[in-house]
N, C-alpha and C positions, 0 to 999 in steps of 0.2 A: 340706284342704278340709272345712269343717263342713257337715253336712246337717241339715235341719230339716223337721218335718212341714208339709205344705202344708194349713194349716187342719186340718180333720178328714176329709180325703179318704183318708188312709192312704198317700198318696204322699210320698216323701222327696225334697226338692230341695236343691241346693247353695245356700249362703247368698249366693253371687254368681250372678246370672242373666245369660246372654249375650243382650243385645238386638240385634236385627238391623235396626233402622231405617236404619242407614247403609249397608246392602248394596244395591247397585244404583244407578240413575241419580241418586237423591237424594244419594248419598254416594260410595261406592267402586264404580266401574264395572267394575273388574277382577274377574270372577267367580272366577278361579283364586286370587287373593289372598284373597278373601272365604272361599273354601272352606278355605284354609290357616288363616285366623283361627279358623274354627269348630273345625277339628281341633286347633289349639293350645289352645283353650279346653277342649275335651273331654279332652285329654291332661293338662291341669292339674287335672282333677277336677270341672269344671263339668258338671252333668248336666241343666241347665235352660236352655231357649232360648225367647225370646219374640219374636214378630214380629206383623205385622198385614197384612191383605189390601191396605190402602191404601199400605203402604210401597213406594215406587218402582213404584206401579201393579201390584203383584203380583210384581214381579221379586225382591224379597227372599225371598218364599216359594219361588220357583223356584230361587234360589241355595241355599237350605237343602235342597231336595230333592237337589241335586247333592252337597252336603256330607255328607248322611246316607245316601247310597246305599252299598251294600256291607255292610250289616249293622249300621250304627251307629244306626239308628232306634230299635231296642229298648233302647238304653242311656240314652236321654234322655227327659225330660219336655218335650213340645213344646206350646207355647202360641201361639195366634194370636187375632186379634180381628176384629170386623166392626162397622160402623155407617156410616162415611163412604162417599160414592160413590167407586168405584175408577175412576181416570182412564184414558182411552185412551192418553194420553201420560204422560211422567214426572211432571208437576206439575198439569196443568189437568184438573179434574173438574167437569162440569156437573151441577148438582142438578136433574135432571128427576124427575118423579113416580115413586115406587116404586123408585128406584135407590139408596136409602140408608135408614137408620133401623133400627128394631127390630121391624118387623112380621113375621108368619109368612111372608108372601110373599117378603120380602127376605132374611131370615135363612136360609131353606132354600137359596136360590140361592147366597148368599155362602158358606155352609158347603161346598156341593158344589164351588164354584170353588176354595176354599182346599185342600180335599182333593186336587183334581186338581193344583194347582200344587205342593203339598208332596210329591206322590207317595206318599201314605200312606193307609191305610184308616181311620185314626182320629186324632182330635186329643185330646191329654191334657187340655188346658185351653182352653176356648173362652170368650172374653170379649166383652162388649158394650163397645165402645171409648168411647162417651159415652152419657149419658142421652138418651132420646127422649121428650120430654114430650107427644108427640102419640099415643103408643101405650100402651094399658093394660098395666101391668106383668104382668098375668095372661096376656095374649096372648104376651108375650115369653117368660115362664117356661114357658108351655105348649109352644111350639115347641122351646125348648131342652131341655125334659124329653123330648120325642119323640126328639130327636137322641141323647140319652143312651140311651134305651130301644132305639133302632135300632143302637147300638154304634158310632156315628160320632163320638161325643164321650164323654169319660170324666168330666169335671167342668166346671162353668160358673162364671164370675166376671164382675165388673164392672171398669170402668176409669174413674177420674176421676168417680165418682159422689159426690154429697154424702151426708152421714150420714143425712139424713132419707129419701132414696130407698132407701138400703140397708136401713133399718129397714122401710120399706113393702114391699120385696121379700121380706124374711124373713117378715113377717106374712102376706103373700099366699101364699107357698109353704106355710106351715103350714096356713092355712085352706082352700086349694084343692087340697092334696095334690100340689103341684108339687115338682120338684127345686129346690134353693135355691142361690143364689150362695155359693160356697165361699171366695172370696177377692176382694179389691179391689186395684186397681193405681193408686195415687195418686202425684203428684209429692211428693218429700220431700228436703230438703237443709237445711243450716245456714241458708241464706238464705230458705227457704220452709218454715215450721214450722206453718202453720195447721192441718194435719191432726191435730196433737197435741190440739187443743181438744175435738173430738168424734168425728172419724172413726176414729182408731186405737182409742179406748176402745170404740166400737161394734163394731169388728172383734173385739176381745177378748171382748166380751160374747156375741157370736154364734159364737164359735169359728172365725172366718174368718182366713185367711192374709192378709198384707199384702205385696204385691210392689211395692216403691217404685221410681219412675223419676226420672231427672235428679238423681242425688245430687251431681253437680258443677255443678248449676244452669246447664245449658246451656254449660258451659265456664268460667264465672266462677271456680269452685273448682279448675280444672286448673292454675292458675299462669300461664296464658298472658296473661291480661289484668291488667296492672300499671300503676302510675303512670308507670313509665319506659318503657312499651311505645311503639312507634312508632304514630303516629296512625292509619295505615292498618289496623292490627290491629282497630280498632273499626268498620271500614267494609267489610271484605272477608270472603270465606268465609261462615261461619255468620252473622256480623254483618250481612252484606249481605242475607241472606234474612230476618233478624229484627231490623230496625234499632231497634225500640223497646227491645229487651232490652239494647242496647249504646249507647244515646243518652246521651252524657256530660253533656248539659244536664239530664238527669233527676236529681233529688235522690237518689232511691233508688239509681241506678247510681253516683253519686258516693260514696254511703255504702258500696257494695260494694267500691269501690277501696280505701277506708280499711280495711274489715274484712279484705280479703285480706291486707294487710300484717300485721295483728294475728294472724290465723289462721296465717299462714306461720311466724310466730315460735313460736306454740304447737306447731305440727307439728315444728319443729326441736327444741324441748325434749323432745318425745316420741320423737325420732329417727325421724320419719316424713316422707314427702313430703306436701305439701298434699293431693293427690288421695287418698292413702291415709287421711289423717285424715278427709277429708270422707266417704269411703265407710264407713270403720269407724265413724264417728259415727252414721250411719243405723242400723247394725246393733245399736247399744247400746239402742235402744228395744225393750222386750220384745214389742211387737205385731208388729214387722217380721220377716217370714219370710226374704225375700231382697231384695237390691238389684240393680237392673238396671244393667249397664255396657253402653255402646253404642259400641264402638270402630269407627273408620273404617279404621284401618290396623293392621298388626301392632305397630308402635311404640306406638300408643295402648293396645292390649291389654296389652302387656308392662308399660306404665307403671302399670296398675291391678291386675294380678294380684297376689294375696297380701294385698290390703287387708283381706279378710275374716278373715285370721288374726291381725290386730292387735286389741288392746283399748285403748280410750281410758281413761286413768286418771280416776278420779272427780274429782280436783282439776281436770283439764283440762275435763271436762264442765261443772263449775261455772263455770269461766272463760268457756267458750263461751256458757253461759246468760246471763252478764253482758253479753256482747257482743251477742247476739241473743236476746232473751227468749223463753222457751217459748211456742209458739202464735202467734208473730208472723211477719210477712213483711217483708223489708227494703225491697223496692220496691213501693209501693202499686200495686194493680191486677194484681199477679202471682198473686193468690189463684186457684187453679185452678177454683173452682166459680163460674161466671158464668151463672146461669139466664137464659133468654131475656127474661123480663119486665124485667130491668134494662137491656137494650139496646133493647127495643121499647116505646116510650111507650104504644102502643095496648093493651098488655097490663096496664098498671097505672093506666089512667085510664078513667073512665066515658065511654061514647059521648055525643056531643052530642045 
């Protein structure tokens, strides 16, 4: 297992990060198996775990508390996130006032709740799960700085922020004397390369780490979804929860089916599985610190372990660039940065 610096924090993290989104009601309901998955990952050399308060309504954090009991907490860099409202049930969360966002009022409560569920006195990396355009970034950085000074948090970061907000946060931290975001967590895969345009260069410019998620593009690069697959594969399980991502009438998804065949051939030439190629590919970008894997079962974990130890030959990188040009996204609309004024006409039109 290779270890890399997490931005300029001084912390060293494994190039593969264990994501815990699938632990709990949203994915694997068997707590004992989830604990075994965590232990298997740690035994393989992974020392970096990422979760969020919203994953299975806090259940993911509670499972990690069980897995890290008995002295294993000190061995790992533990990251969690806040922003979304935490549901009282597995999936349904009502957006009532002051129950989400990046205000001082909400972040303090969210951090205390995560510390309690995780059974720990500190969070190594606390991240804002999404931008909050209604809150002054100085307000957010102010409370996060206080949490660091109180010893409850070691470092702070953002997740799925556009490049311009990252720059604004860096400037605000410098001018107001706040702690600054040390890393960004964006989606990145062969099928979603938009962060190569500006976000990854911005991370490099400010010495930030980049922890990328969905390297398998929600399963498309796992090898499960193929032309010869049974039709119900595209309508059950993950596909049932996110139908747009697997709608085969969508031109972008049709293109993904074509690309999977081509990429599988390239993986074979490099003596790799398709998932290993997809994960190893993300780690070839010099800005990327670690790639998040989010297994639901032990079989899923075993299928991706070791990908970080592979290198993708330059010739294959060039051929992948020909299939999916740098900075592009295969399915239109899958770009992760969708500011509210694109969806709300009232935010981009003058009042009558």
